[in-house]
C-alpha beads as a LAMMPS data file, in Angstrom:
LAMMPS data file: protein, C-alpha beads

256 atoms
255 bonds

1 atom types
1 bond types

-500.0 500.0 xlo xhi
-500.0 500.0 ylo yhi
-500.0 500.0 zlo zhi

Masses

1 110.0

Atoms # bond

1 1 1 0.095 0.041 -0.057
2 1 1 1.384 3.447 -1.274
3 1 1 3.081 4.887 2.098
4 1 1 2.995 9.368 2.572
5 1 1 4.667 11.319 4.714
6 1 1 1.418 11.333 7.267
7 1 1 2.475 7.768 7.992
8 1 1 6.225 8.499 9.148
9 1 1 5.665 11.768 10.561
10 1 1 4.781 13.361 13.950
11 1 1 3.493 16.550 13.486
12 1 1 4.002 20.184 15.160
13 1 1 1.454 21.657 14.308
14 1 1 1.957 24.923 15.750
15 1 1 5.428 24.878 13.714
16 1 1 3.904 23.437 10.574
17 1 1 6.897 20.361 11.297
18 1 1 7.552 16.817 10.357
19 1 1 9.310 15.046 13.323
20 1 1 10.605 11.909 12.449
21 1 1 11.981 9.696 14.750
22 1 1 12.665 5.857 15.859
23 1 1 13.409 3.100 13.218
24 1 1 11.881 3.191 9.876
25 1 1 11.740 1.017 6.991
26 1 1 11.447 2.440 3.738
27 1 1 10.672 0.794 0.816
28 1 1 8.979 3.163 -2.002
29 1 1 9.369 6.757 -2.840
30 1 1 8.076 9.235 0.291
31 1 1 7.975 12.798 -0.665
32 1 1 8.017 15.399 2.785
33 1 1 6.540 18.814 1.648
34 1 1 6.784 20.188 4.931
35 1 1 10.199 20.777 6.682
36 1 1 11.152 17.537 8.318
37 1 1 13.194 17.360 11.676
38 1 1 14.602 13.953 12.075
39 1 1 15.534 13.376 15.809
40 1 1 18.704 12.065 17.224
41 1 1 19.265 8.731 17.157
42 1 1 16.913 7.920 14.124
43 1 1 17.556 4.850 12.291
44 1 1 16.458 4.750 8.392
45 1 1 16.930 1.759 6.201
46 1 1 16.247 1.650 2.668
47 1 1 14.625 -1.402 0.858
48 1 1 14.304 -2.040 -2.601
49 1 1 12.057 1.299 -4.543
50 1 1 12.740 3.255 -1.173
51 1 1 13.551 6.906 -1.557
52 1 1 13.005 10.192 0.525
53 1 1 12.296 13.142 -0.979
54 1 1 12.210 16.643 1.360
55 1 1 10.891 19.532 -0.761
56 1 1 11.016 22.238 2.013
57 1 1 14.239 21.807 3.567
58 1 1 15.349 19.366 6.481
59 1 1 17.309 19.264 10.091
60 1 1 19.299 15.892 10.151
61 1 1 19.736 16.390 14.366
62 1 1 22.467 13.718 15.406
63 1 1 24.250 14.290 18.217
64 1 1 27.924 12.717 18.825
65 1 1 26.130 10.213 21.296
66 1 1 23.301 9.746 19.238
67 1 1 24.055 9.722 15.325
68 1 1 21.276 9.658 12.654
69 1 1 22.104 7.164 10.201
70 1 1 20.742 6.059 6.875
71 1 1 21.518 2.489 5.887
72 1 1 20.984 2.276 2.030
73 1 1 21.303 -2.109 1.690
74 1 1 22.351 -1.456 -1.757
75 1 1 19.280 1.001 -2.166
76 1 1 17.790 4.182 -2.225
77 1 1 18.758 7.727 -2.585
78 1 1 17.938 11.296 -0.694
79 1 1 16.880 14.656 -2.332
80 1 1 16.496 17.633 -0.225
81 1 1 15.125 21.133 -1.752
82 1 1 15.471 24.089 -0.193
83 1 1 13.422 27.274 -1.047
84 1 1 16.013 30.366 -1.557
85 1 1 15.816 31.672 2.193
86 1 1 16.070 27.871 3.616
87 1 1 18.626 26.401 5.251
88 1 1 18.703 22.381 5.454
89 1 1 21.270 21.364 8.131
90 1 1 22.917 17.726 8.883
91 1 1 25.010 17.025 11.643
92 1 1 26.423 14.317 13.264
93 1 1 24.943 11.596 10.498
94 1 1 26.180 8.478 9.046
95 1 1 25.114 7.204 5.517
96 1 1 26.283 4.036 4.112
97 1 1 25.458 1.566 1.384
98 1 1 23.488 3.792 -0.695
99 1 1 22.555 4.039 -4.651
100 1 1 20.602 6.709 -6.319
101 1 1 17.122 8.062 -5.773
102 1 1 14.981 6.477 -8.565
103 1 1 12.531 9.072 -10.722
104 1 1 11.024 8.456 -13.563
105 1 1 10.858 12.350 -14.104
106 1 1 14.437 13.638 -12.918
107 1 1 18.072 12.802 -13.101
108 1 1 19.470 12.510 -9.692
109 1 1 23.493 11.605 -10.090
110 1 1 23.775 11.471 -6.049
111 1 1 22.923 9.144 -3.513
112 1 1 22.353 12.473 -1.487
113 1 1 20.993 15.284 -3.564
114 1 1 20.446 19.006 -2.469
115 1 1 19.450 21.975 -4.105
116 1 1 18.876 25.561 -3.358
117 1 1 19.520 28.100 -0.343
118 1 1 21.827 27.265 2.442
119 1 1 23.614 23.562 3.277
120 1 1 25.180 22.919 6.563
121 1 1 27.127 19.901 7.091
122 1 1 28.822 18.901 10.129
123 1 1 30.074 15.571 11.138
124 1 1 28.553 13.364 8.187
125 1 1 30.216 10.456 7.355
126 1 1 29.060 8.750 3.791
127 1 1 30.367 5.478 2.814
128 1 1 30.085 2.446 0.337
129 1 1 28.219 4.442 -1.971
130 1 1 27.070 3.420 -5.497
131 1 1 25.959 6.538 -7.083
132 1 1 28.074 8.642 -9.677
133 1 1 28.044 10.844 -6.463
134 1 1 27.982 10.500 -3.043
135 1 1 27.112 14.239 -2.159
136 1 1 25.891 16.411 -4.718
137 1 1 25.214 20.137 -4.050
138 1 1 23.411 22.418 -6.610
139 1 1 22.734 26.057 -6.551
140 1 1 23.398 26.619 -3.136
141 1 1 25.288 28.632 0.121
142 1 1 27.340 25.631 1.646
143 1 1 29.166 25.822 5.248
144 1 1 30.499 22.128 5.441
145 1 1 33.153 20.955 7.642
146 1 1 33.859 17.197 9.262
147 1 1 32.861 15.266 5.671
148 1 1 34.517 11.928 5.435
149 1 1 33.467 9.950 2.173
150 1 1 35.096 6.857 1.680
151 1 1 34.854 3.647 -0.417
152 1 1 32.876 5.276 -3.462
153 1 1 31.873 3.869 -6.964
154 1 1 32.488 7.248 -8.553
155 1 1 32.930 10.605 -7.561
156 1 1 32.573 11.930 -3.696
157 1 1 31.395 14.942 -3.946
158 1 1 30.085 17.096 -6.560
159 1 1 29.154 21.122 -6.031
160 1 1 27.878 23.123 -8.538
161 1 1 27.278 26.610 -8.609
162 1 1 28.168 26.529 -4.905
163 1 1 29.414 29.575 -3.242
164 1 1 30.858 29.121 0.582
165 1 1 33.289 27.192 3.066
166 1 1 34.368 23.713 2.754
167 1 1 36.810 22.767 5.837
168 1 1 38.206 19.050 7.239
169 1 1 37.334 17.136 4.887
170 1 1 38.679 13.351 3.836
171 1 1 38.332 11.314 1.140
172 1 1 39.178 7.746 0.732
173 1 1 39.163 4.841 -1.664
174 1 1 37.346 7.070 -4.502
175 1 1 36.518 5.610 -8.126
176 1 1 36.317 9.108 -9.862
177 1 1 37.478 12.216 -8.697
178 1 1 37.716 13.620 -4.906
179 1 1 36.294 16.796 -4.835
180 1 1 34.800 17.946 -7.909
181 1 1 33.129 21.751 -8.346
182 1 1 31.868 23.708 -11.432
183 1 1 30.684 27.474 -11.755
184 1 1 31.207 27.817 -8.112
185 1 1 33.334 30.198 -5.616
186 1 1 34.460 28.238 -3.001
187 1 1 37.085 28.406 -0.329
188 1 1 38.793 24.702 0.863
189 1 1 40.605 24.967 4.150
190 1 1 42.153 21.181 5.178
191 1 1 41.827 18.427 2.817
192 1 1 42.746 15.274 2.923
193 1 1 42.350 12.636 -0.017
194 1 1 44.020 9.109 -0.465
195 1 1 43.685 5.890 -3.284
196 1 1 42.043 8.421 -5.951
197 1 1 41.365 7.142 -9.065
198 1 1 40.963 10.372 -10.909
199 1 1 41.307 13.882 -9.532
200 1 1 41.701 14.843 -6.387
201 1 1 40.446 18.594 -6.157
202 1 1 38.804 19.153 -10.431
203 1 1 37.732 22.924 -10.786
204 1 1 35.799 23.592 -13.780
205 1 1 33.292 26.083 -15.379
206 1 1 34.818 29.677 -14.337
207 1 1 34.872 28.534 -10.855
208 1 1 36.431 30.192 -8.595
209 1 1 38.698 28.521 -5.621
210 1 1 41.085 29.032 -2.871
211 1 1 42.504 26.022 -1.518
212 1 1 45.196 25.576 1.678
213 1 1 46.547 23.039 3.783
214 1 1 46.040 19.950 1.386
215 1 1 47.392 16.439 1.326
216 1 1 46.884 14.229 -1.351
217 1 1 48.357 10.596 -1.462
218 1 1 47.759 8.039 -4.195
219 1 1 46.117 9.753 -6.676
220 1 1 45.826 9.933 -10.486
221 1 1 46.101 13.958 -10.484
222 1 1 46.102 16.349 -7.534
223 1 1 44.588 19.377 -8.440
224 1 1 42.932 20.209 -12.033
225 1 1 42.126 23.675 -13.329
226 1 1 40.172 23.947 -16.362
227 1 1 37.627 26.155 -18.190
228 1 1 38.415 29.444 -17.588
229 1 1 38.579 28.557 -14.109
230 1 1 41.048 29.771 -11.316
231 1 1 42.685 28.200 -8.337
232 1 1 44.762 29.865 -5.642
233 1 1 46.607 26.898 -3.609
234 1 1 48.975 27.020 -0.837
235 1 1 50.262 24.409 1.444
236 1 1 49.432 21.273 -0.713
237 1 1 51.790 18.260 -0.302
238 1 1 51.588 15.408 -2.933
239 1 1 52.823 11.694 -2.835
240 1 1 52.507 8.991 -5.171
241 1 1 50.829 10.821 -8.136
242 1 1 50.296 8.876 -11.128
243 1 1 49.554 11.884 -14.026
244 1 1 50.353 14.924 -12.926
245 1 1 50.275 17.298 -9.061
246 1 1 48.913 20.051 -11.275
247 1 1 47.389 20.440 -14.981
248 1 1 45.240 23.153 -16.621
249 1 1 42.979 22.697 -19.805
250 1 1 40.135 23.638 -22.026
251 1 1 37.924 20.618 -22.062
252 1 1 34.828 22.208 -23.632
253 1 1 35.565 24.465 -26.493
254 1 1 33.537 27.639 -26.100
255 1 1 35.687 28.426 -22.812
256 1 1 39.039 30.746 -23.212

Bonds

1 1 1 2
2 1 2 3
3 1 3 4
4 1 4 5
5 1 5 6
6 1 6 7
7 1 7 8
8 1 8 9
9 1 9 10
10 1 10 11
11 1 11 12
12 1 12 13
13 1 13 14
14 1 14 15
15 1 15 16
16 1 16 17
17 1 17 18
18 1 18 19
19 1 19 20
20 1 20 21
21 1 21 22
22 1 22 23
23 1 23 24
24 1 24 25
25 1 25 26
26 1 26 27
27 1 27 28
28 1 28 29
29 1 29 30
30 1 30 31
31 1 31 32
32 1 32 33
33 1 33 34
34 1 34 35
35 1 35 36
36 1 36 37
37 1 37 38
38 1 38 39
39 1 39 40
40 1 40 41
41 1 41 42
42 1 42 43
43 1 43 44
44 1 44 45
45 1 45 46
46 1 46 47
47 1 47 48
48 1 48 49
49 1 49 50
50 1 50 51
51 1 51 52
52 1 52 53
53 1 53 54
54 1 54 55
55 1 55 56
56 1 56 57
57 1 57 58
58 1 58 59
59 1 59 60
60 1 60 61
61 1 61 62
62 1 62 63
63 1 63 64
64 1 64 65
65 1 65 66
66 1 66 67
67 1 67 68
68 1 68 69
69 1 69 70
70 1 70 71
71 1 71 72
72 1 72 73
73 1 73 74
74 1 74 75
75 1 75 76
76 1 76 77
77 1 77 78
78 1 78 79
79 1 79 80
80 1 80 81
81 1 81 82
82 1 82 83
83 1 83 84
84 1 84 85
85 1 85 86
86 1 86 87
87 1 87 88
88 1 88 89
89 1 89 90
90 1 90 91
91 1 91 92
92 1 92 93
93 1 93 94
94 1 94 95
95 1 95 96
96 1 96 97
97 1 97 98
98 1 98 99
99 1 99 100
100 1 100 101
101 1 101 102
102 1 102 103
103 1 103 104
104 1 104 105
105 1 105 106
106 1 106 107
107 1 107 108
108 1 108 109
109 1 109 110
110 1 110 111
111 1 111 112
112 1 112 113
113 1 113 114
114 1 114 115
115 1 115 116
116 1 116 117
117 1 117 118
118 1 118 119
119 1 119 120
120 1 120 121
121 1 121 122
122 1 122 123
123 1 123 124
124 1 124 125
125 1 125 126
126 1 126 127
127 1 127 128
128 1 128 129
129 1 129 130
130 1 130 131
131 1 131 132
132 1 132 133
133 1 133 134
134 1 134 135
135 1 135 136
136 1 136 137
137 1 137 138
138 1 138 139
139 1 139 140
140 1 140 141
141 1 141 142
142 1 142 143
143 1 143 144
144 1 144 145
145 1 145 146
146 1 146 147
147 1 147 148
148 1 148 149
149 1 149 150
150 1 150 151
151 1 151 152
152 1 152 153
153 1 153 154
154 1 154 155
155 1 155 156
156 1 156 157
157 1 157 158
158 1 158 159
159 1 159 160
160 1 160 161
161 1 161 162
162 1 162 163
163 1 163 164
164 1 164 165
165 1 165 166
166 1 166 167
167 1 167 168
168 1 168 169
169 1 169 170
170 1 170 171
171 1 171 172
172 1 172 173
173 1 173 174
174 1 174 175
175 1 175 176
176 1 176 177
177 1 177 178
178 1 178 179
179 1 179 180
180 1 180 181
181 1 181 182
182 1 182 183
183 1 183 184
184 1 184 185
185 1 185 186
186 1 186 187
187 1 187 188
188 1 188 189
189 1 189 190
190 1 190 191
191 1 191 192
192 1 192 193
193 1 193 194
194 1 194 195
195 1 195 196
196 1 196 197
197 1 197 198
198 1 198 199
199 1 199 200
200 1 200 201
201 1 201 202
202 1 202 203
203 1 203 204
204 1 204 205
205 1 205 206
206 1 206 207
207 1 207 208
208 1 208 209
209 1 209 210
210 1 210 211
211 1 211 212
212 1 212 213
213 1 213 214
214 1 214 215
215 1 215 216
216 1 216 217
217 1 217 218
218 1 218 219
219 1 219 220
220 1 220 221
221 1 221 222
222 1 222 223
223 1 223 224
224 1 224 225
225 1 225 226
226 1 226 227
227 1 227 228
228 1 228 229
229 1 229 230
230 1 230 231
231 1 231 232
232 1 232 233
233 1 233 234
234 1 234 235
235 1 235 236
236 1 236 237
237 1 237 238
238 1 238 239
239 1 239 240
240 1 240 241
241 1 241 242
242 1 242 243
243 1 243 244
244 1 244 245
245 1 245 246
246 1 246 247
247 1 247 248
248 1 248 249
249 1 249 250
250 1 250 251
251 1 251 252
252 1 252 253
253 1 253 254
254 1 254 255
255 1 255 256
């Protein structure tokens, strides 16, 4: 039987909020049209056909003692949409073994997809994901700290048309790029990447990036700057580089 957000929400009517708590099994696409808060210690398990779509921002309120956990079991994905003034917060949360959001109407490339507004992430771990991007944020302001992504089949983190700060990020065992940005204006502080099959940091499509304090070990390419992008890099350490420590080129001919 078709389940809707009402099957899962404990509503806070005065604040017009949906509250999620406890242990939940998700085996179909559930759409939440109100701002949603996920309580500390909540465990969400995806089954075949399960996806979560949040159309009005989210607060995933894990604590260090009681993190929020999402287990994909090889299925499922998450899409979060903010209005222009909305902020989504994800803190003290673990995402394991997710796939991609199944949708006939839109194409989502990430296990966790964010669009619009502002995204604040702190102490988030994403592991064993099987999507094109483990984390994909588009057209948003970002404030990200202490992000760990490991054992990714393709790219770890794509940030397209983003602005803001990313610090203390760690990427291990990634089948594609580590951090991949396009059309963005970002400051990256303290980045560690190891065993990256492609580029540790890929910068494209007229991006402006400042990166300080990075260590890349066993990567194909360290920093690639392309298509009218500019990068100011300082305190970058690299070892076991397969192709190039730094490279710059035009990939899309309409860029100078």
